[in-house]
Phi, psi and omega in degrees: 000132183292141177284140174300156182305319184291326180287328174302315179295324178291327180295317181298326187279330185260333178284161177300138183288128179290148175281325186239135175247117180261115183258123181246121175274123185236127175216093182061051173238042187301325185285346178258351190296316182297312179293328177297317180295320182296317180295318179296318178297323180289325177297318178298317181296332181270359182246139178285344181280154180273139187234157162225151184239129179239108175275131176241116178275113189265067174069036180291148178239008185256011180094011178300321181299315181297316181290323177296320179299319179293323176295320182292333179291340186262353183219130183287335182272010183245130182230150180229145180234136175242129173268145185298326176210181184280116184253345183105162188289331177297321178290323176304310183295320181294320179295319180289330180294340181286341180238350176299138182249344186290149170284335176245136182245125176249127177253130182223117177262131182298338188290344185261352177048062175258142181299111183296342181285348177276354183296332177306324183289326179295319180295316180300327179288349178286352172295337184242351182220175180255331179225133178237119182263130175281121180261117181294117179204124359282152178283134182235008174274183189291160180299324181294317180299318184289324179293314176302314181300316181294320179296315179298317180294321180294318178300312184295315181293328180290323181282321187269344183066033175256171176229072183247142185267335187211058186300330186254035177293332181083010177228121179206157172242141186210145172293142187302320182303325181296314180295332181283343184244346182250124180289141175223037181287171175064240177244025186279355179300330179291338183254016180302317178301323180293311180296323179289322176301318182299329180273001175097006179282151179277125180241133178227174182230153182218127179291142174225144183285126173267127186276150177291156181157191180269132182240143180290142185218111185259127177249014181275128178302328185298328180295322182285321176298320176298317180296318178298318178295325173299322176299314177300315176305312182297318177300315181293316185292322184279336187244327193235015187296338181247004178216066185296332178305324180291330180281313183267330187295321185295310177301314181299319183293320178295317178297315182295320180295312178302312181295322179296320182295313182301309185296322179297316180298315181296323179296314176298316180303319185282319185296319183274010171072031177286339182159176180273159182238356181297129175086357179285132183303326182299326178296316178296315178305306184302316182296315179301309181297322177297313183292318177297318179297315176295328175294315182297320178298313179299320177295321176299319182292323174298316179297321177299320181296316179299313179297319180298325181290321186246018185302322182294345177263000183249126183246122174260354181248168183216118180280126181272318183203147174236126178247132182054000000 
């Protein structure tokens, strides 16, 4: 029989506080849940640390919620949360953090089919690091997925100046304080290592086994476009959140300068009677580049004004320790 909601709160308050909270994102993975729970329970039994497991149903429609409720009835250290619809993995992590008690947080998304018994190794690495990324090895998903993943990791490493092999594995362990200071809204949970590294936290990787099975594979261009836009967001937030004019102003200045040079050339061309310029594509190009460039600079200046007004409330630094 399921515990009433108030009794669950009493359990959290009276039971020993767990050191590790394992957050499992579930979205239509009913056929894997029983084996996943068995592996998680075995992982706990093999580890000296105290655990709690929080399953978050992210809008499943295949009966996953009913099975999760059944699983939670059999173990006191297991809790389940149901979201009204699919909100994404960042929302899953945020919802779980409201009730998670552990100082160490392990995030596991069921879509990647990683051996849950390997999660204990990620937790142990937190003794020496702040964020531990699970690297799927060997990879058992499709060649297309692996190609896109390698391309994505290469782009991210080049921009962030990191050397990570599987930043988008969907499996990581992190100290609670990192999640409290590093934003992960929207789809930024995949970029948590980049944002955390920018704040000075130590990021390492640990191999985890990827199990065979059926994997999601998206062929829709919009998914890759969204991922690229998220990458741009991370670059802006990690480098230019307090100096937007540097981000927009440089590109705007280049475009405006090119446009001004083109228009100046056409002006001289017409003044000295070398020929007419009406209807020439170069005139339109120069004007458009000049206008776009000035607009980008103006937007950057507006961003600077907003940042200047709220600068005292924005922190780009992170203090590790204060002595005396």
